PAMI-115444 format. One record per residue (C-alpha): residue in three letters; y, z, x. Coordinates in steps of 0.001 Angstrom, whole numbers, plus 524288, in hexadecimal, padded with zeros to 5 digits. Layout:
<recs>
alaYZX;...
</recs>
This chain:
<recs>
unk8CEAF8028595E82;unk8C4D17F86695A05;unk8C5BC7F35194C21;unk8BA607F669942E2;unk8B2F37EA6193F60;unk8B1477E7A9930CA;unk8A40C7E29092CC0;unk8A39C7D88D921FE;unk89DA27DE1A91550;unk891E37D6AB910A1;unk8909D7D48790208;unk8840B7DAA48FC48;unk87DD07CFE98F454;unk8724A7D8658F00B;unk879D67E2E58E869;unk875977DC7C8DBAD;unk867AB7E0CA8DE76;unk86BAC7EEE58DC34;unk871647EBF68CEE4;unk865DF7E3498CB6E;unk85C3B7EE058CF4A;unk863A17F7CC8C6DC;unk863297EE388BB81;unk854807EC158BD04;unk852417FAC88BDA5;unk85A187FD0D8B135;unk853417F1DA8AA69;unk845F37F74B8AE21;unk849D5804B68A92D;unk84E8A7FE9A89C77;unk841777F7EF89A15;unk83A3D8046D89D7A;unk8420D80B948930E;unk83F6A800C888929;unk830E38010C88C08;unk8304680FC788AF7;unk837AA80F8B87E14;unk82EC58052F87874;unk822B680D3787BF4;unk828478194B87564;unk82C02811BA86931;unk81E7380BDA86894;unk8186681965868E4;unk821A781DF485E4E;unk81E608120285637;unk80FE3814FD8572A;unk812358231E85360;unk81A8081F64847A2;unk810B88152784349;unk8058181ECD8440B;unk80D6F828E383C95;unk8104781F2E831C4;unk8021381B1B83117;unk7FDE98294082FD6;unk8080382C3682565;unk8044F8203581D76;unk7F5978223481F7E;unk7F44A8152682682;unk7E74A8147282D80;unk7E7AC806738324B;unk7EEF97FFD383D28;unk7F9767FAD08340D;unk7FC637F4BF82710;unk7F8067FA3881A4E;unk7EBC88025C818ED;unk7E2D57FE2A80DF2;unk7DBDE80A5780931;unk7CD51809DC806A3;unk7C68A80F237FAB7;unk7C02881C717FB6F;unk7B4BB81C6C804D5;unk7AC618266F7FDBF;unk7ACD18353F7FC9F;unk7B45183DA580656;unk7AD10841E78127B;unk7AD8984F4A818B4;unk7BB55853D781B1E;unk7C06484D7780EBC;unk7C26D8401D814DC;unk7BDDF8336480F16;unk7B46282AD481669;unk7BAD68219281FC6;unk7BDB5813E681B28;unk7B71F807D98210F;unk7C2B98067082A3E;unk7C020813F682FC6;unk7CC4E81A6082A30;unk7CB2F827CA823F4;unk7D04E829278163A;unk7D7CE834A0810BA;unk7D12483F2380879;unk7CE0D83B4D7FA90;unk7D2CC843977EF60;unk7CBB6846E07E2D3;unk7D48183D577DB8C;unk7D0D0832877E4ED;unk7C26F835307E2B8;unk7C4E7834827D428;unk7CC7B827CB7D5F7;unk7C0E88217B7DCAB;unk7B850825D27D16F;unk7C227820467C7C8;unk7C228813547CEF3;unk7B36F8126C7CDC4;unk7B3BF8164C7BF69;unk7BE3280C427BC27;unk7B6B1801837C2F9;unk7AA08805AB7BC7D;unk7AFF7806617AED9;unk7B6F67F9797B06A;unk7AB787F23C7B660;unk7A5397EED27A95D;unk7B2367EACD7A391;unk7B5BE7E2837AF52;unk7A88E7DBAC7AEBB;unk7ABE27D6A87A13C;unk7B9B77D32F7A5AB;unk7B87C7CF7F7B409;unk7C5FE7C97E7B3E3;unk7CBF67D7057B238;unk7D13A7DB597BF5D;unk7D1007EA027C1CE;unk7CFBC7F0547CF31;unk7CE5E7FECC7D1E7;unk7D03A805377DF1E;unk7D020813437E3DB;unk7D3B28174C7F19E;unk7D8FA823647F84E;unk7E6AF821207F300;unk7E56C81BD77E53C;unk7DD528173A7D9E5;unk7E1FE80A247D4DF;unk7DE09800BB7CA2B;unk7E34F7F2DC7CA9A;unk7E3FA7EAC57BE3D;unk7E6337DC217BDF3;unk7F27A7DA107B5E2;unk7EE007CC577B283;unk7E2767D20C7AB0C;unk7E8BF7DE237A536;unk7F53D7D7917A07D;unk7F9177CA8C79AD0;unk802097C24E7A320;unk80FCE7C7F87A3D9;unk80BE07D30279A9E;unk80A4D7E1AE79C64;unk801967E4EE790BE;unk7F3AE7E873794B4;unk7E9827DEFA78F9F;unk7E0EE7E5A878546;unk7D4587E16578C04;unk7D8967E8AD79853;unk7DA427F5B379164;unk7CC157FA0979406;unk7CE727F8507A28D;unk7DAA0800BE7A23A;unk7D35C80AC279A12;unk7C95880C817A4D7;unk7D3AD80CF07AF7E;unk7DC65816537A7F6;unk7D15981FAC7A4A5;unk7CC548209B7B299;unk7D9628212F7B9A9;unk7DEEC82A957AFA7;unk7D391833DE7B1FC;unk7D8DF8369C7BFA1;unk7E4F083CF77B9D8;unk7EDD5837147C41E;unk7FA2A82EC07C2D6;unk7F779820457C0EB;unk80101816097C5C9;unk800BC808AF7BF3F;unk806B67FD3E7C6A7;unk8096A7EFB67C145;unk809D37E3B07CA0F;unk80C387D52D7C7D3;unk80C107C8B37CFC8;unk818537C12D7D36B;unk817FE7B83C7C792;unk824237B9EE7BF60;unk822767C0147B1F5;unk822DF7B57D7A77D;unk826C87BDCF79BE9;unk833257C3997964F;unk82C8B7D0A4793BC;unk82C4A7D4957A205;unk837917D2117AB18;unk82F8F7D04D7B774;unk8232E7D46C7BE83;unk828A57E2077C09B;unk829E67E3D97B204;unk81C7B7DE127AF1E;unk815487E60F7B963;unk81BD47F2A57B4FE;unk818A77EFD27A6BB;unk80A4C7ED727A9CC;unk8096A7FA267B172;unk81017801567A63E;unk8067E7FB6A79C78;unk7FAE6800BB7A414;unk8016480E107A589;unk8046080E9579705;unk7F65580B03793B0;unk7F0E7815C479C68;unk7FA1C81FD8796AE;unk7F73D81CE478870;unk7E93481812788B3;unk7E473822CB791CA;unk7EE1A82D6F78E43;unk7F31F82E6479C32;unk7FF088366C79F8C;unk80A3782CFA7A1A3;unk80EE88354F7AD06;unk80271831967B434;unk80563823117B302;unk80F6181A997B9F1;unk811BD80BF27B8DA;unk818E3802C57C1FC;unk81AC37F4237C332;unk81BCD7ED5F7D059;unk81D007DF437CC0C;unk8182A7D62D7D6B8;unk81C9C7DEB27E213;unk80F1C7E3EB7E5CF;unk805B77D8697E5EC;unk7F78E7D9BA7E9DA;unk7F6477CB6C7ED77;unk7FE2A7BF227EF8B;unk804637B95C7E373;unk8020B7ABA57E898;unk7F4A67AAEC7E237;unk7EFA47AD0E7D476;unk7E6477B7967D91D;unk7F1377BE6A7E05E;unk7FA1B7BE9A7D48E;unk7EEBF7C37B7CC51;unk7EC837CEDA7D5B0;unk7FADA7D2787D5D6;unk7FBA77D3AE7C6FA;unk7F5FE7E13B7C506;unk7F7957EF147C019;unk7F2FE7FA3D7C8AF;unk7EFBE808157C472;unk7EFBD811C37CFA8;unk7EDC3820247D239;unk7F330824DB7DF30;unk7ECCC830197E695;unk7F38683A417EEE4;unk7EAAA83D047FA53;unk7EC4484A8980068;unk7F1BE84A8480E2D;
</recs>
């Protein structure tokens, strides 16, 4: 009986290609999953961003929206005329119409007074959210003091009479620059700004017989500057008292 011949086994040097192909396949699948996930997240991000913009009434592509003044009487459908940027404003209320009238009356009544004292800084603004009057603290108060200068009383009389006629709560806010208070009477800028706001509120209550429940006063120190404190003009702008009436626009 003949013996079976044994053939010599040859070593397969290309088996690594199978493992390498499996690795490449898995790696490709991994990147496909990553790409798909990133696309989904991007869509979700856009949806969330748009939702936030809608909830916060943002109409621009980002950042803070600076609201325009009223653009005239409401058109048909109760909507205001579109602003120069093409965005449609929310419906105006009767109080907002009155606020715009008050703004014009304050400016008209103060015009003659301000012509004789051009250094007196008063700005009045009415938009769809609020009516605000900004007073330069440097002109209404002595340095590091909270008592209203007597010569500024006629200005506050006009402002108090017109804003009080709306019958809405008035918020008075005091602001300072970053310069430290150089007096023992007030501990810091917080104390000084709050005292100035309280002085204006007290004047409105007593001089114009306003209900104290309709007035509120707050001091913010130097935490809410309008301009840089690196310049004299900037510090001047930051030292101010603001009187504001907030509107609640119907949804």
